[in-house]
C-alpha positions in Angstrom: -16.1 5.7 -34.2 -13.4 7.9 -35.8 -12.3 11.2 -35.1 -11.1 14.7 -37.1 -7.3 14.8 -37.3 -6.0 16.3 -34.2 -9.4 15.7 -32.4 -8.8 13.4 -29.4 -11.1 10.6 -28.7 -14.0 10.8 -26.3 -13.3 9.3 -23.1 -15.7 5.9 -22.5 -16.2 3.1 -20.1 -15.2 -0.5 -21.8 -18.7 -1.0 -23.1 -18.3 2.6 -24.9 -20.6 4.8 -22.5 -19.2 8.3 -23.0 -17.4 9.4 -19.2 -17.3 12.9 -18.3 -14.4 12.3 -16.2 -11.6 9.6 -15.8 -11.2 10.7 -12.1 -14.3 10.5 -10.6 -16.1 8.0 -8.9 -19.3 7.6 -6.5 -19.8 7.5 -3.3 -22.0 8.3 0.3 -21.6 11.9 0.8 -17.9 11.8 2.1 -18.8 7.8 3.0 -17.9 4.8 1.5 -18.1 4.2 -2.1 -20.9 2.5 -3.7 -21.4 -0.8 -5.6 -23.4 0.3 -8.6 -19.7 2.8 -9.7 -19.2 0.5 -12.9 -16.9 2.7 -14.6 -14.7 2.4 -10.7 -14.8 -1.4 -10.8 -14.7 -2.2 -14.2 -11.3 0.1 -14.4 -9.9 -1.5 -11.1 -11.1 -5.3 -12.1 -9.5 -4.8 -16.0 -6.1 -3.2 -14.0 -6.3 -6.5 -12.1 -6.1 -8.8 -15.0 -3.0 -7.4 -17.0 -0.6 -8.7 -16.4 0.3 -12.3 -16.1 1.3 -14.5 -14.2 2.7 -11.9 -12.1 1.7 -9.5 -9.9 0.7 -6.2 -11.5 2.7 -4.4 -9.1 5.5 -5.8 -6.1 6.5 -8.3 -8.6 9.9 -9.1 -7.6 9.7 -9.9 -3.8 11.2 -12.1 -1.0 10.0 -13.4 2.4 10.2 -15.4 5.5 8.0 -16.6 8.8 8.5 -15.2 12.0 6.0 -14.5 15.0 4.1 -11.5 16.7 4.8 -11.2 20.7 2.7 -8.6 22.2 4.6 -6.5 24.9 1.9 -4.1 25.8 -1.7 -4.0 26.8 -4.1 -2.1 24.0 -7.6 -4.2 25.0 -8.6 -0.1 26.4 -8.9 0.3 22.3 -9.7 -2.9 20.8 -11.4 -6.5 21.4 -9.0 -8.3 18.6 -7.7 -11.7 19.9 -4.4 -11.7 18.6 -3.4 -8.7 21.3 -5.4 -10.3 24.2 -2.8 -10.6 27.0 1.0 -9.7 26.9 3.2 -12.5 25.8 0.3 -14.0 23.5 2.6 -15.1 20.2 0.9 -15.5 16.8 2.7 -16.9 13.7 3.5 -14.6 10.6 4.4 -14.7 7.2 6.0 -11.6 5.7 6.9 -10.8 2.1 9.2 -8.1 1.5 8.9 -6.3 -2.4 9.4 -3.6 -4.7 6.5 -1.7 -6.1 7.1 -1.3 -9.7 9.2 -3.2 -11.4 8.9 -6.8 -13.1 10.3 -10.1 -11.4 13.0 -9.9 -13.0 14.2 -6.4 -11.6 17.0 -5.5 -9.1 15.9 -5.2 -5.4 18.0 -2.0 -5.0 15.9 0.1 -7.4 14.9 3.6 -6.5 11.4 2.8 -5.5 8.8 2.0 -2.3 8.9 -1.4 -1.1 6.0 -3.0 -0.3 6.1 -4.4 4.0 3.0 -7.3 3.8 2.7 -9.5 6.9 -0.1 -12.4 7.5 -0.8 -13.4 11.2 -2.7 -17.0 11.6 -4.7 -15.9 13.9 -7.4 -17.8 15.7 -9.9 -15.7 14.6 -8.6 -15.8 10.9 -5.5 -14.7 8.9 -5.1 -10.9 9.5 -3.3 -9.2 6.9 -1.2 -6.0 6.8 -0.6 -4.4 3.2 1.9 -1.8 4.0 4.9 0.2 2.5 7.7 1.5 3.9 6.9 4.7 3.5 4.0 6.3 5.8 2.0 8.1 3.0 1.8 7.2 -1.3 1.6 9.2 -4.8 -2.3 9.3 -4.6 -5.5 9.7 -2.5 -8.4 9.1 -5.1 -8.5 5.5 -6.4 -9.3 5.9 -9.9 -6.2 6.9 -10.5 -4.1 3.8 -8.9 -4.3 2.3 -12.6 -3.7 5.0 -14.5 -0.3 6.3 -12.0 1.2 2.7 -12.1 1.2 2.6 -16.3 3.4 5.5 -16.0 5.8 3.2 -14.1 5.7 0.9 -16.2 7.5 0.7 -19.7 6.1 3.1 -22.4 4.3 1.3 -24.9 6.2 1.7 -28.1 9.4 2.0 -26.9 9.1 -0.5 -24.2 11.9 1.3 -22.2 11.3 3.1 -18.9 10.1 6.5 -20.0 11.0 9.6 -17.7 8.5 12.3 -19.3 5.6 9.7 -18.5 6.9 9.4 -14.9 7.5 12.7 -14.4 4.4 14.1 -16.4 1.8 12.0 -14.1 3.9 13.5 -10.5 4.3 17.0 -12.0 0.3 17.3 -13.1 -0.6 15.8 -9.6 1.2 17.8 -7.1 -0.5 15.7 -3.9 2.0 13.1 -5.0 5.0 15.6 -4.0 4.9 14.0 -0.2 5.8 10.9 -1.6 8.6 12.5 -4.0 10.8 13.6 -1.1 10.9 10.5 0.6 11.3 8.7 -2.6 14.4 10.3 -4.1 16.2 11.1 -0.7 18.5 8.0 0.7 15.3 6.4 1.8 13.9 5.7 -1.8 17.0 2.9 -2.0 17.1 1.3 1.5 20.3 -1.3 2.3 18.4 -4.1 3.0 14.8 -5.3 3.8 15.8 -5.5 7.4 16.8 -1.9 7.8 13.7 -0.3 6.8 10.2 0.6 8.7 7.0 -0.4 7.4 4.0 1.6 7.4 0.1 1.0 7.0 -0.1 4.2 5.1 -3.8 4.0 5.6 -6.5 4.5 8.8 -7.7 1.6 10.4 -10.0 1.3 13.2 -9.9 -0.5 16.0 -13.5 -1.4 17.6 -14.9 -2.8 20.7 -17.7 -5.1 21.1 -20.2 -2.2 22.5 -19.5 0.0 19.2 -17.1 2.7 20.5 -13.3 3.0 18.0 -10.8 4.3 17.8 -8.9 5.8 14.2 -5.8 3.6 14.0 -2.4 3.9 11.6 0.4 1.3 12.8 4.0 1.6 12.6 6.7 -1.0 12.2 9.7 0.2 13.0 13.2 -1.8 12.5 15.4 -2.7 15.4 18.3 -3.0 13.0 18.2 1.0 12.7 17.8 2.4 9.4 20.4 2.2 6.5 20.6 3.0 3.1 22.2 3.1 0.0 23.7 6.6 -0.4 23.7 6.9 -4.7 22.3 5.1 -7.8 25.6 4.0 -8.4 26.3 2.5 -5.0 22.6 0.5 -5.1 24.0 -0.3 -9.2 27.0 -1.9 -8.1 24.9 -4.6 -5.6 23.4 -7.9 -6.6 20.2 -7.5 -8.4 19.1 -10.1 -5.7 21.1 -7.6 -2.6 17.3 -7.7 -0.6 16.6 -11.3 -0.9 19.9 -12.7 -0.3 20.4 -10.7 2.8 17.3 -11.7 4.4 17.8 -15.3 3.4 21.3 -14.8 4.6 21.0 -13.4 8.0 18.1 -16.0 9.0 20.1 -18.6 8.5 22.7 -17.4 9.9 20.6 -16.8 13.5 20.5 -13.0 13.0 16.9 -12.6 13.1 15.8 -9.3 11.9 12.8 -7.4 14.3 10.5 -4.6 14.0 8.6 -2.7 17.1 5.0 -2.7 16.7 3.2 1.1 17.6 0.0 2.8 17.0 -1.3 6.1 16.8 -5.2 6.5 17.7 -7.4 9.2 17.3 -10.9 9.3 18.9 -13.7 9.9 16.9 -14.1 13.7 18.4 -10.0 14.1 17.9 -10.2 12.8 14.3 -12.8 15.3 13.7 -10.8 18.6 15.4 -7.4 17.1 13.7 -5.1 19.1 11.4 -4.9 16.6 8.6 -7.7 14.6 7.0 -6.8 11.5 8.6 -8.5 9.6 4.9 -5.8 11.2 2.9 -2.9 8.9 2.0 -0.6 12.1 0.9 -0.2 12.8 5.0 0.7 11.7 7.8 -0.2 11.8 11.3 2.1 14.5 13.2 3.8 12.8 16.5 3.5 15.6 18.5 -0.5 15.2 18.0 -1.0 11.4 17.8 2.2 9.5 19.7 3.5 6.5 19.4 1.7 3.5 21.5 3.9 0.3 21.5 2.1 -3.0 21.0 4.3 -5.9 20.4 7.6 -7.0 18.3 7.6 -8.8 15.0 10.1 -11.5 14.8 11.4 -13.2 11.1 13.4 -16.6 12.0 12.9 -18.9 9.2 13.3 -19.1 5.9 10.5 -20.9 3.5 11.7 -24.1 1.9 9.5 -23.6 -1.3 10.0 -20.1 -2.9 7.1 -20.6 -5.1 4.9 -22.5 -2.9 5.4 -20.2 0.3 5.8 -16.6 -1.3 5.2 -16.1 -4.7 1.8 -18.1 -4.1 1.4 -15.8 -1.0 -1.7 -14.0 -1.6 -2.3 -10.4 1.4 -4.8 -8.2 1.2 -6.2 -5.3 3.1 -9.7 -6.8 3.2 -8.3 -10.3 5.4 -9.6 -8.8 8.8 -10.5 -10.3 11.9 -12.7 -9.4 14.8 -11.9 -5.6 16.6 -10.3 -4.4 13.8 -12.1 -2.2 10.5 -11.5 -0.1 7.3 -12.1 3.4 7.7 -13.1 5.1 4.9 -10.4 5.9 3.1 -11.5 5.9 -0.4 -8.2 4.5 -1.8 -8.7 1.5 0.9 -11.9 0.8 0.1 -11.0 0.3 -3.3 -8.0 -1.9 -2.6 -10.8 -4.4 -0.3 -12.1 -5.3 -3.7 -9.2 -5.1 -5.7 -6.5 -7.1 -3.6 -9.0 -10.2 -3.6 -9.8 -9.9 -7.4 -6.4 -10.1 -8.7 -5.7 -12.7 -6.3 -8.3 -14.9 -7.8 -7.0 -13.9 -11.1 -3.8 -14.7 -10.6 -4.2 -18.3 -8.6 -7.5 -19.0 -8.6 -11.0 -18.9 -7.2 -10.0 -21.2 -4.6 -6.4 -19.0 -3.6 -7.2 -19.4 0.0 -6.5 -23.1 0.2 -2.7 -22.7 -0.5 -1.3 -23.7 2.2 0.5 -20.3 2.8 -2.6 -18.6 2.6 -5.1 -21.0 4.5 -7.0 -20.0 7.5 -5.9 -21.9 10.8 -10.1 -22.4 11.4 -11.9 -21.4 8.3 -15.7 -23.2 7.4 -17.9 -21.6 4.8 -19.5 -24.2 3.3 -21.2 -21.9 1.1 -18.3 -21.1 -0.9 -18.3 -24.1 -3.4 -16.9 -25.9 -6.3 -14.7 -23.7 -8.5 -11.0 -24.3 -10.7 -8.6 -26.5 -8.5 -11.3 -27.0 -5.4 -8.3 -29.9 -3.4 -9.9 -29.6 0.0 -12.9 -32.1 -0.3 -15.2 -29.4 -1.0 -17.0 -30.0 2.5 -18.3 -33.4 1.2 -21.8 -33.9 1.8 -22.6 -30.9 3.6 -25.4 -29.0 2.0 -24.1 -25.7 0.5 -27.2 -23.6 2.2 -28.2 -22.7 5.8 -30.7 -25.9 6.0 -31.8 -27.6 8.6 -31.5 -31.3 7.4 -29.6 -34.1 9.6 -28.1 -31.6 11.9 -25.5 -29.9 9.1 -26.8 -26.0 9.8 -23.9 -24.0 10.0 -23.4 -22.2 13.9 -22.9 -18.4 14.2 -21.1 -16.6 17.0 -22.5 -13.6 18.0 -21.3 -10.4 19.2 -18.2 -10.5 17.2 -19.3 -7.7 14.1 -19.4 -4.6 16.1 -21.8 -1.6 15.1 -19.3 1.7 15.2 -22.2 3.5 16.6 -20.2 6.8 16.6 -19.2 6.6 12.8 -22.9 6.9 10.5 -22.8 8.2 7.0 -25.5 10.1 5.3 -26.1 12.3 2.1 -26.6 12.0 -1.2 -24.7 10.4 -3.6 -21.7 12.4 -5.1 -19.1 11.9 -8.1 -16.1 14.6 -7.9 -12.4 14.0 -6.9 -13.0 13.3 -2.9 -9.6 15.6 -2.1 -10.9 18.5 -4.9 -7.7 21.0 -6.4 -4.1 20.7 -4.7 -4.0 23.5 -2.5 -1.1 24.8 0.0 -2.0 22.4 2.9 -0.6 19.6 0.2 2.7 21.1 0.6 3.2 21.8 4.1 4.4 17.6 5.3 6.4 18.1 2.1 8.3 21.3 3.5 8.5 20.1 6.8 10.8 16.6 5.5 12.7 19.1 3.0 13.8 20.7 6.6 14.4 17.3 8.2 16.8 16.1 5.3 18.8 19.4 5.7 19.8 18.4 9.4 22.3 15.7 8.1 25.0 16.4 6.0 25.1 16.0 2.2 21.2 14.6 2.0 19.4 17.5 0.2 22.7 17.7 -1.8 21.9 13.7 -2.9 18.0 14.5 -2.8 18.5 17.2 -5.7 20.9 14.7 -7.8 19.0 12.0 -7.5 15.5 13.7 -8.8 18.0 16.0 -11.7 19.4 12.8 -12.6 16.2 11.2 -13.3 14.3 14.1 -14.6 16.8 15.0 -17.2 15.7 12.7 -19.3 12.2 13.9 -19.5 10.3 16.4 -22.0 11.1 20.1 -21.6 7.2 20.8 -21.1 7.5 18.3 -18.1 11.0 19.7 -16.9 9.1 22.9 -16.0 5.6 22.1 -14.8 8.2 19.9 -11.9 10.6 22.7 -11.6 7.5 24.5 -10.2 5.9 21.8 -8.5 9.2 21.7 -6.1 9.6 25.5 -6.0 6.3 24.9 -4.0 7.7 22.6 -1.3 10.6 25.7 -1.5 11.7 28.3 -3.4 15.1 27.4 -3.4 14.6 23.9 -4.3 12.7 24.4 -7.2 15.9 26.5 -8.4 18.3 24.0 -7.0 16.4 21.1 -8.9 16.6 23.2 -12.3 20.0 24.6 -12.2 21.4 20.6 -11.9 18.7 19.1 -14.6 19.3 21.4 -17.4 23.2 21.4 -16.5 22.5 17.6 -17.4 20.4 18.4 -20.5 22.7 21.0 -21.8 26.1 18.9 -21.2 24.1 15.9 -23.4 23.3 18.2 -26.3 
């Protein structure tokens, strides 16, 4: 269907249904998403299949094995078996990565880092699919594919495009909190060993009684934070600097470790909390939700084959164990679908049979056949719940708690959950700018980092970006404008 010259085409679903918004999605009031929302699911499912064979995001990475040891009792808030006694150890696989770059890109690029951990527990694999920043650029799930497209290459030039990058971000200023981190020294960590990890999302730790607390998880490096302080310093390092550093440290017996902490809120505390706990662009102030120690993660063994053990590793926030549940964070809810979907595309239907992904104990004869079935396919066991020959399955009661304090009701709604960006979206970014000012040179490097990248964007996008940073701090917006336009005029 054509359009008049200069007229924008009508946005539709993949099967041609005209839409009034590309960003709206269906959910129950302010509760979980609706599976019937074809637009959202189709958007995510198509996005998960866009690039073959590397990961759509987090393509460049490195990993290692280790163990998690419980150091503090938290049985008062959860029944998670992995935490049931001080001193208990659980084997783990950890994979670190950059987010936006291709598989052959540089480790040291200015980019958030993925920090994923697979715990091989006695009650299933539990995956922590985290980042090295406590917030992210988005808080609405339909924006994820769109945002990632702006971080990829221009479809015409096949080059990184500053205009695409800043056009999206300045149009979605809820991302400014993450930008304050990304363009500071924290955006270029010296190594995977010298950075923290954060859940970002809110989860729930539950008890069989149905009680629960909301939780944010932190992994704080015991090696100390260390960053590159300039783009040239980072660029001068080997493109595989992080990969080599991690492998060499473990090979030499210098085992990196992280202390695991949690922040918790009861439902009543969450209701009165000054920050929306389902907003991925916000952190929980430590003064209101103090860090509580849980245990220690240590990496002590390198993989023997990168492809088999790291490239084929498949993480998903929906890989949970009894005692932990997802919250109503809409981006987390969407990831529960998107991650296993992309693993089935990237690795195949039976991706959890691959040794690195295999659970310690798993028995589900209702999942049969499929490409690359290599485990005997449950032999002669019937593929349904039956009473023939004693082949029925056995169930464990009481492992799926009912969170009686959290109930959702209401009609179907279809709108951006967080609405328009308001002053509250700049508060935490402003606080981070003040924190950056406490260390000599930090603010100056931040301004220089932004200006050096922003100078490649169009005039309209640059001006909109100055306004966004000016709402964080008037002087900051002016400093970025002066530095950026100086670079632009110097290029003319």
